[in-house]
Every structure is written in structure tokens, then in C-alpha cells.
C-alpha positions as CSV (number, residue, x, y, z in Angstrom):
1,M,6.5,-31.1,83.3
2,I,3.2,-32.6,84.1
3,Y,2.4,-29.4,86.1
4,R,3.4,-27.2,83.2
5,K,1.1,-29.2,80.8
6,A,-1.8,-29.1,83.3
7,R,-1.3,-25.3,83.6
8,Q,-1.3,-24.9,79.9
9,K,-4.6,-26.9,79.6
10,T,-6.2,-24.9,82.4
11,T,-5.2,-21.6,80.6
12,V,-6.6,-22.8,77.2
13,A,-9.8,-23.9,78.9
14,A,-10.1,-20.6,80.6
15,M,-9.6,-18.8,77.3
16,L,-12.2,-20.9,75.6
17,D,-14.6,-20.3,78.5
18,F,-14.0,-16.5,78.4
19,G,-14.4,-16.6,74.6
20,S,-17.8,-18.4,74.9
21,R,-18.9,-15.6,77.3
22,A,-17.4,-12.8,75.3
23,V,-19.1,-13.7,72.0
24,P,-22.7,-13.1,73.3
25,I,-21.6,-10.0,75.1
26,C,-20.0,-8.6,71.9
27,F,-23.1,-9.6,70.0
28,L,-25.4,-7.7,72.5
29,L,-23.2,-4.6,72.3
30,L,-23.3,-4.8,68.5
31,C,-27.1,-5.0,68.6
32,L,-27.4,-2.0,70.9
33,F,-25.3,0.2,68.6
34,V,-26.5,-1.1,65.2
35,A,-30.2,-1.5,65.9
36,P,-31.0,2.3,66.1
37,V,-29.0,2.9,62.9
38,T,-30.9,0.2,61.1
39,S,-34.2,1.6,62.3
40,Q,-33.3,5.1,61.1
41,T,-32.2,3.8,57.7
42,V,-35.5,2.0,57.0
43,C,-37.5,5.1,56.1
44,P,-38.8,6.2,52.7
45,T,-36.6,9.0,51.3
46,Q,-39.7,11.1,50.5
47,C,-40.8,11.0,54.2
48,A,-39.7,12.0,57.7
49,C,-39.5,9.3,60.3
50,R,-39.4,10.0,64.0
51,D,-39.8,7.3,66.7
52,V,-42.8,5.3,65.5
53,T,-44.3,7.9,63.2
54,V,-43.8,8.1,59.4
55,D,-44.8,11.5,58.0
56,C,-45.3,11.6,54.2
57,R,-47.8,14.4,54.1
58,L,-47.5,16.8,51.1
59,R,-44.6,14.9,49.6
60,S,-46.0,14.7,46.0
61,L,-46.5,11.0,46.2
62,S,-48.3,9.5,43.2
63,S,-49.3,6.2,44.9
64,V,-49.0,4.3,48.1
65,A,-46.6,2.0,46.3
66,D,-44.0,4.8,46.2
67,I,-43.2,4.2,49.8
68,A,-44.9,0.8,50.8
69,H,-41.7,-1.3,50.4
70,L,-39.7,1.0,52.6
71,L,-42.0,1.4,55.6
72,P,-40.4,0.3,58.8
73,P,-42.3,-2.7,60.5
74,E,-42.5,-0.8,63.8
75,V,-44.5,2.1,62.5
76,E,-47.5,3.0,64.6
77,E,-48.7,6.2,62.8
78,L,-48.6,6.7,59.1
79,D,-49.6,10.0,57.5
80,I,-49.8,10.1,53.7
81,G,-52.4,12.9,53.6
82,D,-52.6,15.8,51.1
83,N,-50.9,13.9,48.3
84,E,-53.4,14.8,45.6
85,A,-51.9,12.5,43.0
86,I,-53.0,9.4,45.0
87,I,-56.3,8.5,43.4
88,A,-56.6,4.8,44.3
89,A,-55.7,2.2,46.9
90,N,-56.5,-1.5,47.2
91,R,-55.6,-4.5,49.3
92,T,-52.1,-4.8,47.8
93,S,-51.2,-1.2,48.4
94,F,-50.0,-1.7,52.0
95,P,-47.5,-4.3,53.2
96,L,-48.4,-6.3,56.4
97,L,-47.9,-3.8,59.2
98,T,-48.9,-5.3,62.5
99,R,-48.4,-2.1,64.7
100,V,-50.1,0.7,62.7
101,Q,-52.7,2.3,64.9
102,R,-53.4,5.5,63.0
103,L,-53.6,5.9,59.2
104,R,-54.2,9.3,57.7
105,M,-55.1,9.6,54.0
106,D,-57.1,12.8,54.1
107,G,-56.8,15.3,51.3
108,C,-55.9,12.9,48.6
109,R,-58.1,12.2,45.6
110,L,-59.4,8.7,46.3
111,R,-62.6,8.0,44.4
112,R,-63.5,4.5,45.7
113,I,-62.7,2.3,48.6
114,E,-62.4,-1.3,47.4
115,S,-63.1,-4.4,49.4
116,R,-60.5,-5.2,52.1
117,T,-58.3,-2.3,51.1
118,F,-56.9,-2.0,54.6
119,E,-56.7,-5.7,55.4
120,N,-52.9,-5.7,56.0
121,L,-53.4,-3.1,58.8
122,R,-56.1,-5.1,60.5
123,M,-54.1,-6.1,63.6
124,S,-54.1,-2.8,65.4
125,L,-55.6,0.0,63.3
126,E,-57.7,2.3,65.6
127,L,-58.0,5.5,63.5
128,L,-58.6,5.7,59.7
129,D,-58.9,9.2,58.3
130,L,-60.2,9.3,54.7
131,S,-61.8,12.8,54.9
132,G,-61.4,15.4,52.2
133,N,-61.1,13.0,49.3
134,S,-63.5,12.5,46.3
135,I,-64.9,9.2,47.5
136,R,-68.2,8.4,45.8
137,T,-68.5,4.6,46.5
138,L,-67.7,2.2,49.2
139,D,-67.4,-1.4,48.0
140,R,-69.1,-4.0,50.2
141,G,-66.5,-5.2,52.6
142,A,-64.3,-2.1,52.3
143,F,-63.5,-2.2,56.0
144,D,-63.8,-6.0,56.6
145,G,-61.4,-7.3,59.3
146,L,-60.7,-4.0,61.0
147,A,-61.8,-5.3,64.4
148,S,-59.7,-2.7,66.3
149,L,-61.0,0.3,64.4
150,R,-62.7,2.9,66.7
151,R,-62.7,6.1,64.7
152,L,-63.5,6.3,61.0
153,R,-63.6,9.6,59.1
154,L,-65.4,9.8,55.7
155,D,-66.5,13.4,56.0
156,D,-66.0,15.9,53.2
157,N,-66.3,13.4,50.3
158,R,-68.9,12.8,47.6
159,L,-70.8,9.9,49.0
160,T,-74.5,9.5,48.1
161,G,-77.1,7.0,49.4
162,A,-76.3,4.8,46.4
163,G,-72.6,4.8,47.3
164,L,-73.3,3.2,50.7
165,P,-73.7,-0.6,50.3
166,D,-75.7,-2.9,52.5
167,S,-73.7,-3.6,55.7
168,A,-71.2,-0.9,54.7
169,F,-69.6,-1.0,58.2
170,R,-70.1,-4.7,59.1
171,G,-68.0,-6.0,61.9
172,L,-67.0,-2.6,63.1
173,S,-67.5,-1.3,66.6
174,L,-66.9,2.5,66.3
175,S,-66.8,5.1,68.9
176,A,-67.1,7.8,66.2
177,L,-68.2,7.7,62.5
178,R,-68.1,10.9,60.5
179,L,-70.2,11.0,57.3
180,D,-70.8,14.8,57.4
181,S,-70.4,17.1,54.4
182,N,-71.2,14.5,51.8
183,R,-74.2,14.2,49.4
184,I,-76.1,11.5,51.2
185,N,-79.7,11.8,50.1
186,S,-81.0,8.5,51.5
187,L,-80.2,5.9,54.1
188,S,-81.4,2.3,53.5
189,G,-82.3,0.2,56.5
190,S,-79.4,-2.1,55.8
191,V,-76.4,0.3,55.7
192,F,-75.7,-0.1,59.4
193,V,-76.5,-3.8,59.7
194,D,-74.0,-5.8,61.7
195,S,-72.2,-2.7,63.0
196,G,-72.0,-0.7,66.2
197,V,-71.6,3.1,66.3
198,T,-71.6,5.3,69.4
199,S,-71.4,8.8,67.8
200,L,-72.6,9.4,64.2
201,N,-72.2,12.7,62.4
202,L,-74.4,13.3,59.3
203,D,-74.4,17.1,59.2
204,D,-74.4,18.9,55.9
205,N,-76.0,16.2,53.8
206,E,-79.1,16.1,51.6
207,L,-81.5,13.8,53.5
208,S,-85.2,14.2,52.8
209,L,-86.5,11.2,54.9
210,I,-85.6,9.3,58.0
211,D,-87.8,6.3,58.8
212,G,-88.0,3.5,61.3
213,E,-85.5,1.4,59.4
214,S,-82.7,4.0,58.9
215,F,-81.0,3.7,62.3
216,R,-82.7,0.6,63.7
217,P,-79.5,-1.5,63.7
218,L,-77.8,1.1,65.9
219,Q,-80.6,1.3,68.5
220,R,-78.5,-0.3,71.2
221,T,-75.2,1.5,70.6
222,L,-76.0,5.0,69.2
223,R,-75.7,7.8,71.9
224,S,-74.8,10.8,69.8
225,L,-76.4,11.8,66.5
226,G,-76.0,14.9,64.4
227,I,-78.1,15.8,61.4
228,S,-77.8,19.5,61.4
229,R,-77.6,22.0,58.4
230,N,-79.3,19.4,56.2
231,R,-79.4,20.8,52.6
232,Q,-83.0,19.9,51.8
233,E,-85.8,22.4,52.3
234,T,-87.7,19.8,54.4
235,L,-86.6,16.8,56.4
236,R,-89.3,14.4,57.4
237,I,-88.7,12.1,60.3
238,T,-91.3,9.5,60.9
239,A,-92.8,8.8,64.3
240,N,-90.9,5.5,64.8
241,A,-87.5,6.7,63.5
242,F,-86.0,6.8,67.0
243,H,-88.2,4.4,68.9
244,N,-86.7,3.6,72.3
245,F,-83.3,5.3,71.5
246,M,-81.3,6.6,74.5
247,F,-79.4,9.7,73.3
248,R,-76.8,11.6,75.2
249,D,-77.1,14.3,72.6
250,L,-79.3,14.7,69.5
251,A,-78.6,17.7,67.2
252,L,-81.1,18.4,64.4
253,A,-80.5,22.1,64.0
254,A,-81.4,24.0,60.8
255,S,-82.5,20.9,59.0
256,G,-85.9,21.8,57.6
257,L,-88.0,20.1,60.4
258,R,-91.7,21.1,60.5
259,S,-92.7,18.9,63.4
260,L,-91.0,17.3,66.5
261,S,-93.6,14.6,67.1
262,F,-91.0,11.9,66.4
263,L,-89.3,12.9,69.7
264,E,-92.2,11.4,71.7
265,N,-91.0,7.9,71.1
266,L,-87.5,8.4,72.5
267,A,-86.5,6.6,75.7
268,S,-84.3,9.5,76.8
269,V,-82.3,12.5,75.5
270,E,-80.0,14.6,77.7
271,V,-79.1,17.4,75.2
272,L,-81.5,18.3,72.4
273,D,-80.8,20.9,69.7
274,V,-83.6,21.7,67.2
275,G,-82.8,25.4,66.8
276,G,-83.1,27.0,63.4
277,N,-86.1,25.0,62.2
278,P,-89.3,26.7,61.1
279,L,-91.4,25.1,63.8
280,G,-93.4,28.1,65.1
281,T,-94.5,26.2,68.2
282,I,-93.6,23.1,70.3
283,Q,-96.3,20.4,70.7
284,L,-95.0,17.4,72.5
285,S,-96.5,14.8,74.8
286,W,-93.5,13.4,76.6
287,S,-93.6,10.7,79.3
288,S,-92.4,11.8,82.7
289,G,-89.3,9.7,82.3
290,L,-88.4,11.2,79.0
291,A,-89.0,14.8,80.3
292,L,-86.8,14.1,83.3
293,S,-83.9,13.0,81.1
294,C,-83.6,16.3,79.2
295,R,-81.0,18.5,80.9
296,E,-80.6,21.1,78.0
297,A,-82.9,22.1,75.2
298,R,-81.8,24.5,72.4
299,L,-84.8,26.1,70.8
300,A,-83.2,29.2,69.2
301,A,-84.6,30.7,66.0
302,I,-87.6,28.4,65.6
303,N,-90.1,31.2,65.0
304,L,-91.7,31.2,68.5
305,T,-93.9,34.2,69.2
306,S,-94.9,33.3,72.7
307,V,-93.5,31.1,75.4
308,V,-96.9,30.5,76.8
309,D,-98.2,29.2,73.5
310,A,-95.1,27.1,72.9
311,Q,-96.2,24.4,75.4
312,L,-92.7,23.9,77.0
313,S,-93.8,21.5,79.8
314,S,-91.8,18.7,78.2
315,F,-88.6,20.7,79.1
316,R,-89.6,21.3,82.7
317,S,-86.6,19.5,84.1
318,A,-84.0,21.2,81.8
319,S,-81.4,23.2,83.6
320,R,-80.7,25.2,80.4
321,L,-83.3,26.4,77.9
322,D,-82.2,28.5,74.9
323,L,-85.0,30.6,73.4
324,S,-82.8,33.2,71.8
325,A,-83.3,34.6,68.3
326,N,-87.1,34.0,68.3
327,R,-89.9,36.4,67.5
328,I,-90.9,37.2,71.1
329,S,-90.8,41.0,71.6
330,G,-92.4,43.9,73.5
331,K,-95.0,43.4,76.2
332,Q,-95.3,39.7,75.3
333,K,-91.6,39.2,76.0
334,Y,-91.9,40.5,79.6
335,L,-95.0,38.5,80.3
336,D,-93.2,35.4,79.0
337,I,-90.2,36.0,81.3
338,I,-92.6,36.1,84.3
339,C,-94.2,32.9,83.1
340,L,-90.8,31.2,82.7
341,I,-89.8,32.3,86.2
342,I,-92.9,30.8,87.7
343,F,-92.6,27.7,85.4
344,Y,-89.1,26.9,86.5
345,S,-89.3,27.8,90.2
346,P,-89.0,24.8,92.5
């Protein structure tokens, strides 16, 4: 009898022990099967969700609020571009999303970027695409807190000099900033204060003057600059505009330049493009170090009539020299070819 009771106690204890182990096992199995279903169900009905991407492009959204409360917390890429009814966004538009690395809002109709609009995405946002909107104004602090941001696209908007506030990009350390295809007619010396930019595109704007203050805050970080196809008849760049800058590439093609004297104060430039400017001749007095840094010079269509008269000694170390589409012809052309061969022979 005693043996039978002991056996019963042992059996009950074993069942309880098995039960205590079975519960967490069942729970884990339940999580494995239920979690994917839950992840799939948390997706805005207007969008398509795949892995960590939420695609809401061209879905006739009228505002970010249409989908904000349904965004899965694990989303890393959010695309709400080409929704033309979206005309505004602010700091309450987005829920707190700690994993979003890429946000695309190109092709909407945003007119203004308010202060701290993207604050709830600050944890990991690396790419912000606001191109192709109707943005005229950036409020001061529009991008505050986005310490992880590396690429910012503001191209193809309606920004002017007045629409860029002081310290417009403060706190940012950008590998690429695109401001091309806007209506920027001036750059105050305070626009880039407290920011770092490696590559800056200002093509297709309306600048008439670049002075020593315009890019001074970027002197330590800026390595690539484009100001080509400027839509003013003449672009004046003062002698100290790029003092001690070290450029990997500097593109100033077809921008109404009449002189290249501002290049003399560079520390270095590897690839230089000044083609398409009505220069007529090249008159530079480069230091030997600056001349040695230049690997490629593009001087196409600058109204040269003679290589000899162009004074190309500054480009003596260049491995590639583009003189196409100039006005060198006939006998002068053959004489110039001979001069070039002698000039570049080791």
C-alpha cells in the first residue's frame, strides 16, 4: 500500500515536471508559427509589405496619417513617393520607428519642411529622399536630430536662397547632399554652419556670386562640388571662394564663368571640369603642388583658338586633357598638336 502511494506520488510529480517543461516548449512553438502571421498582418492595406520594406508608392495617399498607425515597427525601408495629394508633413506625421534606414517621399507635393519633421525616425535614418516635390522653404531645425543621416536629396524642388535658413543642415554629417535643379540664387555664409558635407551638387540653379563665406564651413569636409549648367548669364567666383580646399572633383561646366583666377587658391584638385564657359584662354599661376594634383582637366568648348596661347602649363601633370569643341582649326590645329606632344613628353 505504501509502495502504491509512493508510486502514485512519483507519477504525479513526473507529470507536473513534464508539464512545467511542456508549457515553455508549446509557447515557443506557438511563437514560431504565430509571429510571421502577425508580422504579415501589420501592414497598411494600401501598401505592399515584403520583409522589412513597406511600399506605398503611387497608392493615392492623401497624407502620411493614412498609413502611420499601421506601419510595422520592424520596417527598415518606407517608400511613400509619388503620392501627389501629400502636401504636408510634420513631427506628428510619423510614429516612433527605430529601424527605418531609408525614407522616400519623392514626387509628392510637399511645400515646406517644418522643424523636426523626421524626429521620430532619428534612430537609424540614413537616406532621406525629398526630391521632385514643391519645397520652397526649410524651417530652421528641419533635420535636427538625424545624426545617422548620410544622404539627403532635395533636388528638383523650388528652393531659393531665402528658403535656406541659417544652419539649415546643422548636426548633419552627409556623404551626399543634392540641391540641384532648384532656384537657389544666393548662398549666405551661414547656411552650412555646423554641418559636414562630402559631396554637394548645386547644378542647374541661379547663382550669380560665390564668395569666401559661401562654403567656408565645409572647407574641411567638402571633396566633390558641382555647380554646372548655372542658369545665370555670368557667375562670379571671388578669389578666396575656395581657399585651401582639397577637391577630388570640381565641376563648373557651362556656368557663365569669365575667369578661372579663383582656382589659384585651391590646395588641390584631382578632376577639374570648366568646359562650356566663354573663357577664350586659360591664365593660371598654380603652385607646383596644385599643378601636380590635377589628373584630369576638361576644357571643352571654352572658345580656345590656340593651345600655345592658352597657357596650359598648370595642367602639365594631367594624364587626360579634353580640348574638344574649341575653335582650333586648320594649320594652327596641326601646330598645336605638335606643341602638345612636346609639352607632354616625359
